[in-house]
All heavy atoms as a GROMACS GRO file, in nm:
protein
  544
    1MET      N    1   0.085  -0.117   0.000
    1MET     CA    2   0.000   0.000   0.000
    1MET      C    3   0.089   0.123   0.000
    1MET      O    4   0.179   0.135   0.081
    1MET     CB    5  -0.088  -0.005   0.124
    1MET     CG    6  -0.165   0.119   0.151
    1MET     SD    7  -0.339   0.125   0.106
    1MET     CE    8  -0.395  -0.040   0.098
    2PRO      N    9   0.064   0.216  -0.090
    2PRO     CA   10   0.147   0.338  -0.092
    2PRO      C   11   0.122   0.423   0.031
    2PRO      O   12   0.012   0.424   0.085
    2PRO     CB   13   0.099   0.409  -0.220
    2PRO     CG   14  -0.035   0.352  -0.250
    2PRO     CD   15  -0.037   0.214  -0.193
    3LYS      N   16   0.225   0.492   0.076
    3LYS     CA   17   0.210   0.583   0.190
    3LYS      C   18   0.149   0.712   0.141
    3LYS      O   19   0.179   0.761   0.033
    3LYS     CB   20   0.345   0.611   0.256
    3LYS     CG   21   0.408   0.487   0.318
    3LYS     CD   22   0.331   0.440   0.438
    3LYS     CE   23   0.398   0.320   0.501
    3LYS     NZ   24   0.317   0.261   0.605
    4GLY      N   25   0.061   0.770   0.220
    4GLY     CA   26  -0.004   0.894   0.183
    4GLY      C   27  -0.152   0.873   0.161
    4GLY      O   28  -0.214   0.785   0.218
    5SER      N   29  -0.208   0.956   0.075
    5SER     CA   30  -0.350   0.942   0.045
    5SER      C   31  -0.372   0.972  -0.102
    5SER      O   32  -0.288   1.029  -0.170
    5SER     CB   33  -0.434   1.036   0.132
    5SER     OG   34  -0.402   1.170   0.102
    6GLY      N   35  -0.486   0.931  -0.151
    6GLY     CA   36  -0.518   0.955  -0.290
    6GLY      C   37  -0.639   0.876  -0.332
    6GLY      O   38  -0.715   0.826  -0.249
    7THR      N   39  -0.655   0.862  -0.462
    7THR     CA   40  -0.766   0.788  -0.519
    7THR      C   41  -0.709   0.686  -0.615
    7THR      O   42  -0.627   0.720  -0.701
    7THR     CB   43  -0.863   0.882  -0.593
    7THR    OG1   44  -0.908   0.982  -0.501
    7THR    CG2   45  -0.981   0.806  -0.648
    8ASN      N   46  -0.751   0.560  -0.601
    8ASN     CA   47  -0.697   0.457  -0.689
    8ASN      C   48  -0.772   0.455  -0.822
    8ASN      O   49  -0.863   0.534  -0.845
    8ASN     CB   50  -0.697   0.320  -0.619
    8ASN     CG   51  -0.834   0.265  -0.594
    8ASN    OD1   52  -0.934   0.314  -0.646
    8ASN    ND2   53  -0.842   0.162  -0.514
    9SER      N   54  -0.734   0.362  -0.908
    9SER     CA   55  -0.790   0.359  -1.043
    9SER      C   56  -0.939   0.323  -1.045
    9SER      O   57  -1.007   0.349  -1.144
    9SER     CB   58  -0.712   0.260  -1.130
    9SER     OG   59  -0.718   0.130  -1.075
   10GLN      N   60  -0.991   0.264  -0.937
   10GLN     CA   61  -1.134   0.234  -0.929
   10GLN      C   62  -1.214   0.350  -0.870
   10GLN      O   63  -1.335   0.339  -0.855
   10GLN     CB   64  -1.157   0.109  -0.842
   10GLN     CG   65  -1.110  -0.021  -0.905
   10GLN     CD   66  -0.962  -0.044  -0.888
   10GLN    OE1   67  -0.905  -0.010  -0.784
   10GLN    NE2   68  -0.897  -0.099  -0.989
   11GLY      N   69  -1.148   0.460  -0.836
   11GLY     CA   70  -1.216   0.575  -0.780
   11GLY      C   71  -1.234   0.570  -0.630
   11GLY      O   72  -1.305   0.651  -0.573
   12ASN      N   73  -1.169   0.475  -0.564
   12ASN     CA   74  -1.179   0.460  -0.419
   12ASN      C   75  -1.070   0.542  -0.350
   12ASN      O   76  -0.956   0.542  -0.394
   12ASN     CB   77  -1.168   0.314  -0.380
   12ASN     CG   78  -1.274   0.229  -0.445
   12ASN    OD1   79  -1.390   0.268  -0.451
   12ASN    ND2   80  -1.235   0.114  -0.496
   13HIS      N   81  -1.107   0.609  -0.243
   13HIS     CA   82  -1.013   0.693  -0.170
   13HIS      C   83  -0.941   0.609  -0.066
   13HIS      O   84  -1.001   0.526   0.002
   13HIS     CB   85  -1.086   0.808  -0.100
   13HIS     CG   86  -0.995   0.894  -0.017
   13HIS    ND1   87  -0.909   0.985  -0.073
   13HIS    CD2   88  -0.974   0.898   0.114
   13HIS    CE1   89  -0.839   1.043   0.023
   13HIS    NE2   90  -0.878   0.992   0.138
   14TYR      N   91  -0.812   0.629  -0.052
   14TYR     CA   92  -0.735   0.560   0.051
   14TYR      C   93  -0.652   0.661   0.129
   14TYR      O   94  -0.619   0.770   0.081
   14TYR     CB   95  -0.643   0.452  -0.009
   14TYR     CG   96  -0.531   0.507  -0.096
   14TYR    CD1   97  -0.408   0.542  -0.040
   14TYR    CD2   98  -0.548   0.521  -0.233
   14TYR    CE1   99  -0.307   0.593  -0.118
   14TYR    CE2  100  -0.447   0.572  -0.313
   14TYR     CZ  101  -0.326   0.608  -0.255
   14TYR     OH  102  -0.227   0.660  -0.333
   15ASN      N  103  -0.618   0.622   0.252
   15ASN     CA  104  -0.533   0.704   0.338
   15ASN      C  105  -0.451   0.609   0.423
   15ASN      O  106  -0.505   0.523   0.490
   15ASN     CB  107  -0.619   0.794   0.427
   15ASN     CG  108  -0.536   0.890   0.508
   15ASN    OD1  109  -0.419   0.913   0.478
   15ASN    ND2  110  -0.594   0.945   0.610
   16THR      N  111  -0.320   0.624   0.419
   16THR     CA  112  -0.233   0.539   0.500
   16THR      C  113  -0.114   0.620   0.548
   16THR      O  114  -0.056   0.693   0.469
   16THR     CB  115  -0.187   0.414   0.421
   16THR    OG1  116  -0.100   0.338   0.503
   16THR    CG2  117  -0.118   0.449   0.292
   17PRO      N  118  -0.072   0.619   0.675
   17PRO     CA  119  -0.145   0.552   0.782
   17PRO      C  120  -0.283   0.616   0.798
   17PRO      O  121  -0.295   0.737   0.786
   17PRO     CB  122  -0.062   0.574   0.905
   17PRO     CG  123   0.068   0.630   0.862
   17PRO     CD  124   0.050   0.680   0.723
   18GLY      N  125  -0.382   0.534   0.823
   18GLY     CA  126  -0.518   0.588   0.826
   18GLY      C  127  -0.613   0.517   0.916
   18GLY      O  128  -0.731   0.545   0.914
   19GLY      N  129  -0.568   0.423   0.998
   19GLY     CA  130  -0.658   0.358   1.094
   19GLY      C  131  -0.667   0.441   1.220
   19GLY      O  132  -0.596   0.540   1.238
   20THR      N  133  -0.755   0.402   1.309
   20THR     CA  134  -0.776   0.480   1.430
   20THR      C  135  -0.661   0.466   1.530
   20THR      O  136  -0.647   0.549   1.618
   20THR     CB  137  -0.907   0.439   1.499
   20THR    OG1  138  -0.904   0.299   1.523
   20THR    CG2  139  -1.026   0.476   1.414
   21ASN      N  140  -0.580   0.362   1.519
   21ASN     CA  141  -0.468   0.343   1.611
   21ASN      C  142  -0.336   0.362   1.538
   21ASN      O  143  -0.240   0.292   1.561
   21ASN     CB  144  -0.472   0.201   1.671
   21ASN     CG  145  -0.592   0.181   1.758
   21ASN    OD1  146  -0.626   0.267   1.836
   21ASN    ND2  147  -0.657   0.068   1.744
   22SER      N  148  -0.331   0.458   1.449
   22SER     CA  149  -0.212   0.469   1.366
   22SER      C  150  -0.128   0.590   1.399
   22SER      O  151  -0.178   0.700   1.413
   22SER     CB  152  -0.251   0.476   1.219
   22SER     OG  153  -0.319   0.596   1.193
   23SER      N  154  -0.003   0.567   1.414
   23SER     CA  155   0.094   0.675   1.414
   23SER      C  156   0.202   0.640   1.314
   23SER      O  157   0.276   0.726   1.269
   23SER     CB  158   0.153   0.695   1.554
   23SER     OG  159   0.214   0.575   1.597
   24SER      N  160   0.211   0.514   1.282
   24SER     CA  161   0.304   0.465   1.180
   24SER      C  162   0.263   0.322   1.150
   24SER      O  163   0.167   0.270   1.204
   24SER     CB  164   0.447   0.469   1.232
   24SER     OG  165   0.461   0.383   1.343
   25GLY      N  166   0.339   0.256   1.066
   25GLY     CA  167   0.312   0.116   1.042
   25GLY      C  168   0.225   0.091   0.921
   25GLY      O  169   0.230   0.165   0.824
   26ASN      N  170   0.143  -0.013   0.929
   26ASN     CA  171   0.070  -0.061   0.813
   26ASN      C  172  -0.080  -0.034   0.818
   26ASN      O  173  -0.156  -0.103   0.752
   26ASN     CB  174   0.095  -0.211   0.798
   26ASN     CG  175   0.240  -0.242   0.769
   26ASN    OD1  176   0.302  -0.176   0.687
   26ASN    ND2  177   0.295  -0.339   0.839
   27SER      N  178  -0.123   0.061   0.896
   27SER     CA  179  -0.265   0.090   0.903
   27SER      C  180  -0.311   0.160   0.775
   27SER      O  181  -0.233   0.223   0.706
   27SER     CB  182  -0.295   0.179   1.023
   27SER     OG  183  -0.229   0.304   1.007
   28TYR      N  184  -0.438   0.143   0.745
   28TYR     CA  185  -0.494   0.213   0.630
   28TYR      C  186  -0.645   0.226   0.643
   28TYR      O  187  -0.709   0.161   0.725
   28TYR     CB  188  -0.458   0.143   0.499
   28TYR     CG  189  -0.510   0.000   0.485
   28TYR    CD1  190  -0.635  -0.026   0.433
   28TYR    CD2  191  -0.432  -0.107   0.526
   28TYR    CE1  192  -0.682  -0.155   0.421
   28TYR    CE2  193  -0.477  -0.237   0.514
   28TYR     CZ  194  -0.603  -0.260   0.462
   28TYR     OH  195  -0.650  -0.388   0.450
   29HIS      N  196  -0.700   0.313   0.560
   29HIS     CA  197  -0.843   0.337   0.556
   29HIS      C  198  -0.882   0.350   0.410
   29HIS      O  199  -0.817   0.421   0.334
   29HIS     CB  200  -0.876   0.466   0.631
   29HIS     CG  201  -1.015   0.515   0.610
   29HIS    ND1  202  -1.044   0.646   0.582
   29HIS    CD2  203  -1.134   0.450   0.612
   29HIS    CE1  204  -1.176   0.660   0.568
   29HIS    NE2  205  -1.231   0.542   0.586
   30TYR      N  206  -0.985   0.278   0.370
   30TYR     CA  207  -1.040   0.288   0.235
   30TYR      C  208  -1.183   0.335   0.243
   30TYR      O  209  -1.261   0.285   0.324
   30TYR     CB  210  -1.040   0.151   0.167
   30TYR     CG  211  -0.933   0.134   0.062
   30TYR    CD1  212  -0.811   0.077   0.094
   30TYR    CD2  213  -0.955   0.175  -0.069
   30TYR    CE1  214  -0.712   0.061  -0.002
   30TYR    CE2  215  -0.857   0.159  -0.166
   30TYR     CZ  216  -0.737   0.102  -0.132
   30TYR     OH  217  -0.640   0.086  -0.228
   31SER      N  218  -1.221   0.430   0.160
   31SER     CA  219  -1.360   0.471   0.141
   31SER      C  220  -1.393   0.440  -0.004
   31SER      O  221  -1.331   0.496  -0.095
   31SER     CB  222  -1.377   0.621   0.166
   31SER     OG  223  -1.345   0.652   0.299
   32ASN      N  224  -1.488   0.352  -0.026
   32ASN     CA  225  -1.517   0.305  -0.160
   32ASN      C  226  -1.635   0.378  -0.223
   32ASN      O  227  -1.722   0.430  -0.153
   32ASN     CB  228  -1.544   0.154  -0.156
   32ASN     CG  229  -1.425   0.078  -0.103
   32ASN    OD1  230  -1.314   0.099  -0.147
   32ASN    ND2  231  -1.449  -0.008  -0.005
   33THR      N  232  -1.638   0.379  -0.354
   33THR     CA  233  -1.742   0.450  -0.426
   33THR      C  234  -1.881   0.391  -0.404
   33THR      O  235  -1.981   0.458  -0.424
   33THR     CB  236  -1.712   0.454  -0.577
   33THR    OG1  237  -1.696   0.320  -0.625
   33THR    CG2  238  -1.587   0.534  -0.607
   34ASP      N  239  -1.890   0.265  -0.360
   34ASP     CA  240  -2.020   0.203  -0.333
   34ASP      C  241  -2.072   0.234  -0.192
   34ASP      O  242  -2.175   0.183  -0.151
   34ASP     CB  243  -2.013   0.052  -0.354
   34ASP     CG  244  -1.920  -0.019  -0.257
   34ASP    OD1  245  -1.859   0.048  -0.170
   34ASP    OD2  246  -1.907  -0.142  -0.269
   35GLY      N  247  -2.001   0.319  -0.118
   35GLY     CA  248  -2.043   0.356   0.017
   35GLY      C  249  -1.982   0.272   0.126
   35GLY      O  250  -1.998   0.301   0.244
   36SER      N  251  -1.912   0.165   0.091
   36SER     CA  252  -1.847   0.082   0.192
   36SER      C  253  -1.714   0.145   0.234
   36SER      O  254  -1.659   0.228   0.163
   36SER     CB  255  -1.823  -0.060   0.138
   36SER     OG  256  -1.731  -0.058   0.032
   37TYR      N  257  -1.666   0.104   0.350
   37TYR     CA  258  -1.536   0.152   0.396
   37TYR      C  259  -1.471   0.048   0.485
   37TYR      O  260  -1.538  -0.040   0.539
   37TYR     CB  261  -1.547   0.288   0.466
   37TYR     CG  262  -1.646   0.296   0.579
   37TYR    CD1  263  -1.607   0.272   0.710
   37TYR    CD2  264  -1.779   0.330   0.554
   37TYR    CE1  265  -1.697   0.281   0.814
   37TYR    CE2  266  -1.871   0.338   0.658
   37TYR     CZ  267  -1.829   0.315   0.788
   37TYR     OH  268  -1.919   0.322   0.891
   38HIS      N  269  -1.341   0.059   0.498
   38HIS     CA  270  -1.263  -0.039   0.573
   38HIS      C  271  -1.149   0.031   0.645
   38HIS      O  272  -1.081   0.114   0.587
   38HIS     CB  273  -1.206  -0.145   0.477
   38HIS     CG  274  -1.129  -0.252   0.547
   38HIS    ND1  275  -1.188  -0.362   0.601
   38HIS    CD2  276  -0.997  -0.263   0.573
   38HIS    CE1  277  -1.095  -0.438   0.656
   38HIS    NE2  278  -0.978  -0.381   0.640
   39TYR      N  279  -1.132  -0.002   0.772
   39TYR     CA  280  -1.019   0.043   0.852
   39TYR      C  281  -0.936  -0.078   0.892
   39TYR      O  282  -0.992  -0.178   0.938
   39TYR     CB  283  -1.065   0.111   0.982
   39TYR     CG  284  -1.126   0.247   0.966
   39TYR    CD1  285  -1.262   0.262   0.946
   39TYR    CD2  286  -1.046   0.361   0.972
   39TYR    CE1  287  -1.318   0.388   0.933
   39TYR    CE2  288  -1.102   0.487   0.959
   39TYR     CZ  289  -1.238   0.500   0.939
   39TYR     OH  290  -1.292   0.624   0.926
   40GLN      N  291  -0.806  -0.069   0.877
   40GLN     CA  292  -0.714  -0.171   0.928
   40GLN      C  293  -0.616  -0.097   1.018
   40GLN      O  294  -0.553   0.000   0.975
   40GLN     CB  295  -0.639  -0.240   0.815
   40GLN     CG  296  -0.544  -0.348   0.860
   40GLN     CD  297  -0.618  -0.469   0.916
   40GLN    OE1  298  -0.713  -0.517   0.857
   40GLN    NE2  299  -0.574  -0.518   1.030
   41ASN      N  300  -0.604  -0.141   1.142
   41ASN     CA  301  -0.522  -0.070   1.241
   41ASN      C  302  -0.392  -0.143   1.270
   41ASN      O  303  -0.381  -0.264   1.252
   41ASN     CB  304  -0.603  -0.051   1.369
   41ASN     CG  305  -0.727   0.031   1.345
   41ASN    OD1  306  -0.719   0.140   1.290
   41ASN    ND2  307  -0.841  -0.023   1.382
   42ASP      N  308  -0.294  -0.068   1.318
   42ASP     CA  309  -0.164  -0.124   1.351
   42ASP      C  310  -0.172  -0.236   1.455
   42ASP      O  311  -0.091  -0.326   1.455
   42ASP     CB  312  -0.069  -0.016   1.405
   42ASP     CG  313  -0.023   0.079   1.296
   42ASP    OD1  314  -0.036   0.046   1.178
   42ASP    OD2  315   0.026   0.187   1.332
   43ASN      N  316  -0.271  -0.230   1.543
   43ASN     CA  317  -0.281  -0.330   1.649
   43ASN      C  318  -0.345  -0.461   1.601
   43ASN      O  319  -0.366  -0.552   1.680
   43ASN     CB  320  -0.356  -0.274   1.770
   43ASN     CG  321  -0.503  -0.248   1.742
   43ASN    OD1  322  -0.552  -0.269   1.630
   43ASN    ND2  323  -0.574  -0.201   1.842
   44GLY      N  324  -0.380  -0.470   1.474
   44GLY     CA  325  -0.438  -0.591   1.418
   44GLY      C  326  -0.590  -0.589   1.411
   44GLY      O  327  -0.650  -0.678   1.352
   45SER      N  328  -0.653  -0.491   1.471
   45SER     CA  329  -0.799  -0.484   1.463
   45SER      C  330  -0.841  -0.426   1.328
   45SER      O  331  -0.764  -0.358   1.260
   45SER     CB  332  -0.855  -0.396   1.576
   45SER     OG  333  -0.815  -0.262   1.560
   46SER      N  334  -0.963  -0.457   1.290
   46SER     CA  335  -1.015  -0.403   1.165
   46SER      C  336  -1.165  -0.380   1.178
   46SER      O  337  -1.232  -0.439   1.263
   46SER     CB  338  -0.987  -0.497   1.047
   46SER     OG  339  -1.056  -0.618   1.062
   47TYR      N  340  -1.215  -0.292   1.093
   47TYR     CA  341  -1.358  -0.262   1.089
   47TYR      C  342  -1.397  -0.247   0.944
   47TYR      O  343  -1.331  -0.178   0.867
   47TYR     CB  344  -1.387  -0.132   1.166
   47TYR     CG  345  -1.533  -0.095   1.164
   47TYR    CD1  346  -1.622  -0.155   1.251
   47TYR    CD2  347  -1.581  -0.001   1.074
   47TYR    CE1  348  -1.757  -0.122   1.249
   47TYR    CE2  349  -1.715   0.033   1.072
   47TYR     CZ  350  -1.803  -0.028   1.159
   47TYR     OH  351  -1.936   0.004   1.156
   48HIS      N  352  -1.504  -0.313   0.906
   48HIS     CA  353  -1.553  -0.303   0.769
   48HIS      C  354  -1.703  -0.276   0.771
   48HIS      O  355  -1.777  -0.342   0.845
   48HIS     CB  356  -1.526  -0.433   0.692
   48HIS     CG  357  -1.577  -0.428   0.551
   48HIS    ND1  358  -1.508  -0.363   0.450
   48HIS    CD2  359  -1.689  -0.476   0.495
   48HIS    CE1  360  -1.577  -0.373   0.338
   48HIS    NE2  361  -1.687  -0.441   0.362
   49ASN      N  362  -1.746  -0.180   0.692
   49ASN     CA  363  -1.887  -0.151   0.674
   49ASN      C  364  -1.917  -0.168   0.527
   49ASN      O  365  -1.847  -0.112   0.442
   49ASN     CB  366  -1.918  -0.009   0.721
   49ASN     CG  367  -2.066   0.021   0.714
   49ASN    OD1  368  -2.125   0.024   0.606
   49ASN    ND2  369  -2.125   0.045   0.829
   50ASN      N  370  -2.020  -0.246   0.494
   50ASN     CA  371  -2.047  -0.276   0.354
   50ASN      C  372  -2.127  -0.168   0.282
   50ASN      O  373  -2.159  -0.181   0.164
   50ASN     CB  374  -2.118  -0.412   0.340
   50ASN     CG  375  -2.260  -0.412   0.390
   50ASN    OD1  376  -2.311  -0.311   0.440
   50ASN    ND2  377  -2.325  -0.526   0.379
   51GLY      N  378  -2.161  -0.060   0.351
   51GLY     CA  379  -2.234   0.050   0.289
   51GLY      C  380  -2.384   0.027   0.283
   51GLY      O  381  -2.458   0.114   0.238
   52SER      N  382  -2.430  -0.089   0.330
   52SER     CA  383  -2.572  -0.121   0.328
   52SER      C  384  -2.626  -0.150   0.469
   52SER      O  385  -2.728  -0.216   0.483
   52SER     CB  386  -2.597  -0.244   0.240
   52SER     OG  387  -2.558  -0.218   0.108
   53GLY      N  388  -2.555  -0.105   0.570
   53GLY     CA  389  -2.602  -0.120   0.706
   53GLY      C  390  -2.545  -0.239   0.781
   53GLY      O  391  -2.584  -0.265   0.894
   54SER      N  392  -2.453  -0.312   0.723
   54SER     CA  393  -2.393  -0.426   0.791
   54SER      C  394  -2.245  -0.398   0.813
   54SER      O  395  -2.177  -0.346   0.723
   54SER     CB  396  -2.410  -0.553   0.706
   54SER     OG  397  -2.353  -0.664   0.771
   55SER      N  398  -2.195  -0.431   0.932
   55SER     CA  399  -2.055  -0.405   0.962
   55SER      C  400  -1.994  -0.521   1.038
   55SER      O  401  -2.064  -0.599   1.101
   55SER     CB  402  -2.040  -0.276   1.043
   55SER     OG  403  -2.111  -0.287   1.164
   56THR      N  404  -1.862  -0.532   1.028
   56THR     CA  405  -1.787  -0.637   1.098
   56THR      C  406  -1.665  -0.576   1.163
   56THR      O  407  -1.591  -0.503   1.098
   56THR     CB  408  -1.741  -0.747   0.999
   56THR    OG1  409  -1.856  -0.801   0.934
   56THR    CG2  410  -1.668  -0.859   1.072
   57TYR      N  411  -1.648  -0.604   1.291
   57TYR     CA  412  -1.530  -0.562   1.366
   57TYR      C  413  -1.451  -0.686   1.404
   57TYR      O  414  -1.507  -0.783   1.452
   57TYR     CB  415  -1.570  -0.485   1.492
   57TYR     CG  416  -1.454  -0.456   1.584
   57TYR    CD1  417  -1.362  -0.358   1.553
   57TYR    CD2  418  -1.434  -0.532   1.699
   57TYR    CE1  419  -1.254  -0.332   1.636
   57TYR    CE2  420  -1.326  -0.507   1.783
   57TYR     CZ  421  -1.237  -0.407   1.750
   57TYR     OH  422  -1.131  -0.382   1.832
   58THR      N  423  -1.321  -0.682   1.382
   58THR     CA  424  -1.232  -0.789   1.426
   58THR      C  425  -1.136  -0.730   1.527
   58THR      O  426  -1.062  -0.636   1.496
   58THR     CB  427  -1.154  -0.848   1.307
   58THR    OG1  428  -1.248  -0.897   1.211
   58THR    CG2  429  -1.067  -0.963   1.353
   59ALA      N  430  -1.140  -0.783   1.649
   59ALA     CA  431  -1.055  -0.733   1.757
   59ALA      C  432  -0.910  -0.774   1.733
   59ALA      O  433  -0.884  -0.872   1.662
   59ALA     CB  434  -1.104  -0.789   1.890
   60PRO      N  435  -0.817  -0.701   1.791
   60PRO     CA  436  -0.676  -0.742   1.779
   60PRO      C  437  -0.654  -0.877   1.843
   60PRO      O  438  -0.716  -0.911   1.943
   60PRO     CB  439  -0.600  -0.632   1.853
   60PRO     CG  440  -0.699  -0.565   1.939
   60PRO     CD  441  -0.832  -0.583   1.874
   61SER      N  442  -0.568  -0.955   1.783
   61SER     CA  443  -0.541  -1.087   1.839
   61SER      C  444  -0.444  -1.074   1.956
   61SER      O  445  -0.358  -0.988   1.958
   61SER     CB  446  -0.484  -1.180   1.733
   61SER     OG  447  -0.363  -1.129   1.683
   62SER      N  448  -0.462  -1.160   2.055
   62SER     CA  449  -0.371  -1.163   2.169
   62SER      C  450  -0.340  -1.309   2.200
   62SER      O  451  -0.431  -1.390   2.213
   62SER     CB  452  -0.432  -1.094   2.290
   62SER     OG  453  -0.551  -1.157   2.329
   63GLY      N  454  -0.216  -1.343   2.205
   63GLY     CA  455  -0.177  -1.480   2.234
   63GLY      C  456  -0.214  -1.577   2.124
   63GLY      O  457  -0.234  -1.694   2.149
   64GLY      N  458  -0.226  -1.527   2.002
   64GLY     CA  459  -0.253  -1.615   1.890
   64GLY      C  460  -0.400  -1.648   1.869
   64GLY      O  461  -0.433  -1.723   1.779
   65THR      N  462  -0.489  -1.594   1.951
   65THR     CA  463  -0.630  -1.619   1.930
   65THR      C  464  -0.698  -1.489   1.893
   65THR      O  465  -0.678  -1.387   1.957
   65THR     CB  466  -0.698  -1.677   2.056
   65THR    OG1  467  -0.682  -1.584   2.163
   65THR    CG2  468  -0.638  -1.811   2.093
   66GLY      N  469  -0.775  -1.492   1.789
   66GLY     CA  470  -0.843  -1.372   1.744
   66GLY      C  471  -0.989  -1.375   1.786
   66GLY      O  472  -1.049  -1.481   1.798
   67ASN      N  473  -1.043  -1.260   1.809
   67ASN     CA  474  -1.184  -1.247   1.840
   67ASN      C  475  -1.247  -1.165   1.730
   67ASN      O  476  -1.189  -1.070   1.682
   67ASN     CB  477  -1.204  -1.173   1.974
   67ASN     CG  478  -1.146  -1.250   2.089
   67ASN    OD1  479  -1.163  -1.370   2.098
   67ASN    ND2  480  -1.076  -1.181   2.178
   68SER      N  481  -1.365  -1.203   1.693
   68SER     CA  482  -1.434  -1.121   1.594
   68SER      C  483  -1.579  -1.110   1.635
   68SER      O  484  -1.635  -1.196   1.700
   68SER     CB  485  -1.422  -1.179   1.454
   68SER     OG  486  -1.488  -1.303   1.447
   69ALA      N  487  -1.638  -1.001   1.596
   69ALA     CA  488  -1.780  -0.979   1.622
   69ALA      C  489  -1.836  -0.909   1.501
   69ALA      O  490  -1.768  -0.832   1.435
   69ALA     CB  491  -1.796  -0.892   1.748
   70SER      N  492  -1.960  -0.936   1.474
   70SER     CA  493  -2.023  -0.865   1.364
   70SER      C  494  -2.158  -0.816   1.411
   70SER      O  495  -2.222  -0.876   1.496
   70SER     CB  496  -2.037  -0.954   1.240
   70SER     OG  497  -2.124  -1.060   1.266
   71SER      N  498  -2.198  -0.706   1.355
   71SER     CA  499  -2.330  -0.653   1.385
   71SER      C  500  -2.396  -0.620   1.253
   71SER      O  501  -2.329  -0.585   1.156
   71SER     CB  502  -2.321  -0.528   1.473
   71SER     OG  503  -2.250  -0.427   1.406
   72SER      N  504  -2.523  -0.632   1.251
   72SER     CA  505  -2.595  -0.606   1.128
   72SER      C  506  -2.718  -0.524   1.160
   72SER      O  507  -2.792  -0.557   1.251
   72SER     CB  508  -2.635  -0.737   1.060
   72SER     OG  509  -2.705  -0.712   0.943
   73SER      N  510  -2.735  -0.418   1.088
   73SER     CA  511  -2.856  -0.338   1.101
   73SER      C  512  -2.897  -0.295   0.963
   73SER      O  513  -2.814  -0.260   0.880
   73SER     CB  514  -2.835  -0.218   1.193
   73SER     OG  515  -2.735  -0.135   1.140
   74ARG      N  516  -3.023  -0.298   0.937
   74ARG     CA  517  -3.075  -0.263   0.806
   74ARG      C  518  -3.131  -0.122   0.809
   74ARG      O  519  -3.198  -0.084   0.904
   74ARG     CB  520  -3.185  -0.360   0.763
   74ARG     CG  521  -3.139  -0.502   0.759
   74ARG     CD  522  -3.078  -0.531   0.626
   74ARG     NE  523  -3.034  -0.670   0.623
   74ARG     CZ  524  -2.937  -0.713   0.547
   74ARG    NH1  525  -2.873  -0.630   0.470
   74ARG    NH2  526  -2.902  -0.839   0.548
   75LYS      N  527  -3.105  -0.048   0.704
   75LYS     CA  528  -3.166   0.085   0.692
   75LYS      C  529  -3.312   0.068   0.655
   75LYS      O  530  -3.347  -0.019   0.576
   75LYS     CB  531  -3.094   0.167   0.585
   75LYS     CG  532  -2.951   0.197   0.621
   75LYS     CD  533  -2.887   0.277   0.511
   75LYS     CE  534  -2.741   0.304   0.544
   75LYS     NZ  535  -2.672   0.373   0.437
   76LYS      N  536  -3.396   0.149   0.714
   76LYS     CA  537  -3.540   0.139   0.685
   76LYS      C  538  -3.583   0.249   0.594
   76LYS      O  539  -3.529   0.351   0.583
   76LYS     CB  540  -3.619   0.145   0.815
   76LYS     CG  541  -3.592   0.027   0.903
   76LYS     CD  542  -3.677   0.029   1.024
   76LYS     CE  543  -3.647  -0.092   1.109
   76LYS     NZ  544  -3.728  -0.104   1.224
   0.00000   0.00000   0.00000
């Protein structure tokens, strides 16, 4: 992933470092043209929203075991 920010060839915006726990490293944030977005943080956690009201959070792994949770809500 290139460092900095910009728009890729598909029209999606990226920013790196760009996660919520970023000061350096491999974090990034993508905002996609379909309304979805994704955060990947240096601590290993991630958050993805599909742009249609469903999201998934993956907690940072500790001791080799990962935790994940997902929540789903529909727009009315």
